[in-house]
C-alpha positions in Angstrom: 47.6 50.2 -53.2 47.2 52.2 -50.0 43.9 54.1 -50.3 42.0 54.1 -47.1 44.8 52.7 -45.1 46.0 55.9 -43.4 49.4 57.6 -43.4 52.4 56.1 -45.1 55.1 54.2 -43.2 58.9 54.0 -43.4 58.6 50.7 -45.3 56.1 51.7 -48.1 58.8 51.6 -50.8 59.9 48.1 -49.9 58.3 45.6 -52.3 56.0 42.9 -51.0 56.7 39.3 -52.0 54.9 36.0 -51.9 57.9 33.8 -51.4 60.8 33.2 -49.0 61.7 31.4 -45.7 62.6 32.6 -42.3 63.8 30.7 -39.2 61.0 31.2 -36.6 63.6 31.6 -33.9 64.9 34.7 -35.7 61.6 36.5 -36.0 61.8 38.3 -32.7 65.3 39.6 -33.4 64.3 40.7 -37.0 61.3 42.6 -35.7 63.4 44.4 -33.1 66.0 45.3 -35.9 63.1 46.5 -38.1 61.8 48.7 -35.3 65.3 50.3 -35.3 65.0 51.0 -39.0 66.8 48.0 -40.5 65.3 47.7 -43.9 67.0 44.4 -44.6 65.4 42.9 -41.5 62.0 44.2 -42.6 62.5 42.6 -46.1 63.4 39.3 -44.4 60.3 39.4 -42.3 58.0 40.1 -45.3 59.7 37.4 -47.4 59.7 34.8 -44.7 56.2 35.3 -43.4 54.3 36.2 -46.6 53.5 32.5 -47.3 51.7 32.4 -43.9 49.7 35.6 -44.7 48.8 34.2 -48.1 47.6 30.9 -46.7 45.2 32.6 -44.4 43.9 34.8 -47.3 43.4 31.7 -49.4 41.8 29.7 -46.6 39.1 32.4 -46.6 38.5 32.0 -50.4 38.7 35.7 -51.3 38.8 36.8 -54.9 42.2 37.6 -56.4 41.7 41.3 -56.1 40.4 41.1 -52.6 43.1 38.8 -51.5 45.8 41.1 -52.8 44.1 44.0 -51.0 44.0 42.2 -47.7 47.6 41.0 -48.1 48.8 44.6 -48.6 46.6 45.9 -45.8 48.0 43.2 -43.4 51.6 44.3 -44.0 50.7 48.0 -43.9 49.0 47.4 -40.4 52.1 45.4 -39.3 54.4 48.4 -40.3 52.1 50.8 -38.5 52.2 48.8 -35.3 55.8 47.4 -35.6 57.1 49.3 -32.5 54.0 48.4 -30.4 54.0 44.6 -30.9 54.5 43.4 -27.3 55.8 39.9 -28.2 58.0 40.2 -31.3 58.7 36.5 -31.3 55.1 36.0 -31.9 54.9 38.3 -34.9 53.6 35.4 -37.1 50.6 34.9 -34.8 50.0 38.7 -35.0 50.1 38.6 -38.8 47.8 35.5 -38.9 45.3 37.1 -36.6 45.3 40.4 -38.5 44.9 38.6 -41.8 41.9 36.6 -40.5 40.3 39.8 -39.2 40.8 41.6 -42.5 39.4 38.6 -44.5 36.4 38.6 -42.3 35.8 42.3 -42.8 35.9 41.7 -46.6 33.5 38.8 -46.4 31.1 40.7 -44.2 31.2 43.6 -46.6 30.5 41.5 -49.6 28.1 39.2 -47.7 29.4 36.2 -49.6 32.5 34.0 -50.0 33.9 34.1 -53.5 34.6 30.5 -54.7 37.5 29.8 -57.0 38.2 27.0 -59.5 41.9 27.7 -59.5 43.8 24.6 -58.5 47.0 26.5 -57.7 45.7 27.6 -54.3 48.5 26.4 -52.1 51.7 28.1 -51.3 55.0 26.8 -52.8 56.1 23.5 -51.2 59.0 23.4 -48.8 61.8 20.9 -49.0 60.4 19.1 -45.8 57.1 17.6 -47.0 54.3 17.5 -44.5 51.4 15.0 -44.6 49.3 17.7 -46.2 52.0 18.3 -48.9 52.1 14.6 -49.7 48.3 14.6 -50.3 48.1 18.1 -51.9 51.2 18.2 -54.0 50.7 20.7 -56.8 53.9 19.7 -58.6 52.8 16.2 -58.9 49.5 17.5 -60.1 51.1 18.8 -63.2 52.3 15.3 -64.2 49.1 13.5 -63.2 46.3 15.8 -64.3 43.5 13.2 -63.9 44.6 12.2 -60.4 44.9 15.8 -59.4 41.5 16.6 -60.8 40.1 13.9 -58.6 42.1 15.2 -55.7 40.7 18.7 -56.0 37.2 17.4 -56.4 37.5 15.4 -53.1 39.2 18.3 -51.4 36.4 20.7 -52.4 33.9 18.1 -51.0 35.4 18.4 -47.5 33.9 20.6 -45.0 34.9 24.3 -45.2 36.7 24.1 -41.8 38.9 21.2 -43.1 39.8 23.1 -46.3 40.7 26.2 -44.4 42.9 24.2 -41.9 44.7 22.2 -44.6 45.4 25.3 -46.7 47.0 27.1 -43.7 49.0 24.1 -42.6 50.6 23.6 -46.0 52.1 27.1 -46.0 56.0 27.1 -46.2 57.7 27.5 -43.8 55.1 25.4 -41.7 53.2 27.7 -39.3 53.2 27.0 -35.6 50.0 25.9 -34.0 49.8 29.3 -32.3 49.8 30.9 -35.8 47.2 28.5 -37.1 45.1 29.2 -34.0 45.3 33.0 -34.6 44.6 32.5 -38.3 41.4 30.4 -37.9 40.2 30.9 -34.4 40.7 27.2 -33.5 42.0 26.2 -30.1 45.6 25.1 -30.2 44.7 21.7 -28.6 42.1 21.0 -31.2 44.3 21.6 -34.3 46.2 18.2 -34.2 43.1 16.0 -33.8 41.2 18.1 -36.4 44.1 17.9 -38.8 44.3 14.1 -38.5 40.5 13.8 -39.0 40.6 15.9 -42.1 43.5 14.0 -43.6 41.9 10.7 -43.0 38.7 11.9 -44.5 40.5 13.2 -47.6 42.6 10.0 -47.9 39.6 7.8 -47.6 37.7 9.7 -50.3 40.7 9.5 -52.6 41.2 5.8 -51.9 37.6 5.1 -52.7 38.2 6.6 -56.1 41.4 4.8 -56.6 43.3 8.1 -56.7 46.0 7.2 -54.1 
């Protein structure tokens, strides 16, 4: 879906994907290779950083259709600007910031946030479990539906900022704080303390229900 996005790019025929991993230390080199026309490098970037883009989209609670449109637009903008990115090593932050801006454009145009009752909101879990993944483990949810129903009820009862932050932090591979900052407009130094407060609040609510 490219309508309204401007001219095509050299990477339009490369399929977009929602999964994959990439070593953050390799991102800069991959971007530089992609600038030189290396399609394999481009695919590695898209596969590795797609979870980050999706986490930002989901944090803004767009509808499925709007979310897919934003996702494609972000990668299209990235392809358009590939050779003009001044800090290739920070491509993740560029993508996160662009995803946030595109989400806000959609929200502004609709003048609403589209809620969802889909419990499968989080990106696939990586092998190294974070505190967020321990609390918001979708695989465990399938085996313990009642416990998971309580988990999502309490998660949705958290403030919007907490929900956004936890959804972005759970993406795999885990985003850097610079990427989280770009995705949500939160100062880097505030992310850690806010994360702990949100997790404590969620755990306390679950504990009160006997769901932990």
